C-alpha positions, 0 to 999 in steps of 0.5 A: 817419625820420632816417638815420644813416650809419656809415662806416669800412669803405669798403675792403671796400665796407661802409657801414652805413646805419641809421635813427636811433632813434625817440623813446622807443624805448630799445632802438633807441637802444641798438642804434644806439650798439652798432652805431656802437661796433662799426663804430668799433672795427673801423675803428680796428684795420683796419690791424692786422687786414686784412693779417694776418687778412683772412678774420676781418676781413671776417667781422667787418665783415660782422657790422657790416653785418648788425647794421645791416640788422637795425636797418633792418628794425626788429628792434632786439633782434636788432640790439643782440644782433648788435652788442653784442660787436663791439668785444670781437671786434675786440679779440680779432682784434688778438691773432690778428693780432699772433700772425700777425705774430710768426710771419711775423717769426720766419719772416723771421728764419730766412730771414735766416740762409739766403737771403744765403748762398744768394745768395752761392753763386749769385753764385759759380756764375753768375760761374764759368759766365759766365767759361767760355771754352766753355759747357756743352752746352745753354746759350748766352751769352744764357741766361747773361745772363738767369740773371745778370739774374734773380740781380741782380733777386733780390738787389735784391728781398732788399734791399727785403725786409730794408728792409721788415722793418727798417721794420716791414712784416713782411708785405711783407718775408716775401712778398718774402723767400719769393719770393727763397727760392723763386727761389734754390732753382729757380735752384740746381736749374737750375745743377745741370742745366747743370753736370751731365755728359751722361748716359752719360759 
């Protein structure tokens, strides 16, 4: 029996291998076409789906593989039923991925109104700390240098986040921006402790 290899989902390790339809078996032929259509449809939208809806993408790719396995067992009717709606399901996931991307873009837009101001405030506070002739108790020049290095890295990461967003890489931008926001909050809290007067005074 001749075998047909359907590729396209290699990143997930999915390779659908099905036997080609036998002569005169119309249902088997339809199953082959349906599985190939589902595989091709999912492969075509991989870059749109996998970053934003990874679980749903994997579930659908598993359905492609399952349909191929049913065909391999000779259950052409079940294979056809499993594969028939795969292109439509892939198209539905495009809508979900687009919605997720829009949500992340909106979240990053909100960060753009918040993070630059926080970074600027931290720059002023760290500069003031580094300029002290006598550092507060509990911190030394090495720690101040480490804080400055952390802040510089945060500023650089934020620049990369905005560049990624402008280039259309919303997922990377959001991840980097959220990282900077969390670090900024933690550093602000640390500086609050440094500048707070000792207990009992």
